C-alpha positions as CSV (number, residue, x, y, z in Angstrom):
1,P,38.1,-27.0,44.0
2,P,41.0,-26.6,41.5
3,G,43.5,-29.3,41.0
4,R,40.8,-31.9,41.6
5,V,41.5,-35.1,39.7
6,P,38.4,-36.2,37.6
7,E,36.7,-39.5,38.3
8,A,38.3,-42.7,36.8
9,I,36.8,-43.6,33.5
10,T,34.7,-46.8,33.9
11,E,32.4,-48.7,31.6
12,D,29.5,-47.2,33.5
13,S,30.8,-43.7,33.0
14,E,31.5,-44.4,29.4
15,A,27.9,-45.8,28.9
16,K,26.5,-42.5,30.4
17,R,28.6,-40.4,28.2
18,R,27.5,-42.4,25.2
19,D,24.0,-42.2,26.3
20,K,24.3,-38.4,26.8
21,E,25.8,-38.0,23.4
22,R,23.1,-40.1,21.8
23,E,20.4,-37.9,23.4
24,K,22.2,-34.9,22.3
25,R,22.3,-36.0,18.7
26,K,18.7,-37.1,18.9
27,R,17.6,-33.7,20.1
28,A,19.6,-32.0,17.5
29,K,18.0,-34.2,14.9
30,E,14.5,-33.4,16.3
31,R,15.4,-29.7,16.2
32,Q,16.7,-29.8,12.6
33,K,13.3,-31.8,11.7
34,E,11.2,-29.0,13.5
35,K,13.2,-26.4,11.6
36,K,12.5,-28.2,8.2
37,E,8.8,-28.5,9.2
38,Q,8.6,-24.8,10.0
39,A,10.2,-23.8,6.7
40,K,7.9,-25.9,4.9
41,V,4.9,-24.4,6.6
42,E,6.2,-20.9,6.0
43,A,6.8,-21.7,2.3
44,E,3.2,-23.0,1.9
45,E,1.8,-19.8,3.8
46,K,3.9,-17.6,1.6
47,K,2.8,-19.5,-1.5
48,K,-0.9,-19.2,-0.4
49,R,-0.5,-15.5,0.2
50,E,1.0,-14.9,-3.2
51,E,-1.8,-16.8,-4.8
52,E,-4.4,-14.8,-2.8
53,E,-2.5,-11.6,-3.9
54,R,-2.6,-12.6,-7.6
55,I,-6.1,-13.4,-7.4
56,R,-7.0,-10.3,-5.7
57,A,-5.1,-8.3,-8.4
58,E,-7.0,-10.1,-11.1
59,N,-10.3,-9.3,-9.4
60,A,-9.2,-5.9,-8.6
61,K,-11.1,-3.0,-9.8
62,K,-10.1,-2.1,-13.3
63,C,-10.1,1.3,-14.6
64,D,-12.8,2.0,-17.2
65,A,-10.5,4.2,-19.2
66,C,-7.1,2.7,-19.1
67,G,-8.0,-0.9,-17.9
68,K,-5.2,-0.8,-15.2
69,P,-6.1,-2.2,-11.7
70,I,-7.1,0.5,-9.2
71,L,-4.9,0.1,-6.3
72,G,-6.1,3.0,-4.1
73,K,-9.5,4.7,-3.6
74,P,-11.2,4.8,-7.1
75,F,-12.6,8.0,-8.8
76,Y,-16.2,7.7,-9.7
77,R,-18.2,9.5,-12.7
78,L,-21.6,8.2,-13.8
79,E,-21.3,4.4,-13.4
80,F,-17.7,4.3,-14.1
81,K,-14.5,3.9,-12.0
82,Y,-11.2,5.4,-12.7
83,C,-7.7,5.1,-11.3
84,T,-6.6,8.9,-11.9
85,T,-8.3,12.1,-12.5
86,D,-6.7,12.3,-15.8
87,C,-8.6,8.8,-16.9
88,V,-11.8,10.6,-15.7
89,H,-11.3,13.5,-18.0
90,N,-10.1,11.4,-20.9
91,H,-12.9,9.0,-20.6
92,R,-15.3,11.9,-20.4
93,R,-14.1,13.2,-23.7
94,V,-14.4,9.8,-25.4
95,L,-18.0,9.5,-24.0
96,M,-18.8,13.0,-25.3
97,A,-17.3,12.3,-28.7
98,E,-19.1,9.1,-29.0
99,A,-22.5,10.8,-27.9
100,A,-21.9,13.5,-30.5
101,E,-21.0,11.1,-33.2
102,K,-24.2,9.0,-32.5
103,R,-26.4,12.4,-32.6
104,Q,-24.9,13.2,-35.9
105,N,-25.6,9.8,-37.4
106,Q,-29.3,9.8,-36.1
107,G,-29.7,13.3,-37.6
108,G,-28.7,12.5,-41.0
109,A,-31.1,9.3,-41.1
110,I,-34.2,11.4,-40.3
């Protein structure tokens, strides 16, 4: 009820209050410790994911024409993989030119 006078402050009530404050600080410290541990775990997981991504990028399929990693679905022609249709066409021209040059060199040696 309003207007009620609080209990008198006694050694027992002060001890309870101190114990309550001590428990409150202890819980806050534990929460802080848990938070710190969680942040550490998350940082380790993030670092692991980044390392896996780096390794995946290194081992990613590389375009046989330009050498860039193929991120999406690759284009195939003969035994080669390409990142774009432009690379398919450009590499085909290079291969055709190399083949013509070989034929020309062999023809002159006969």
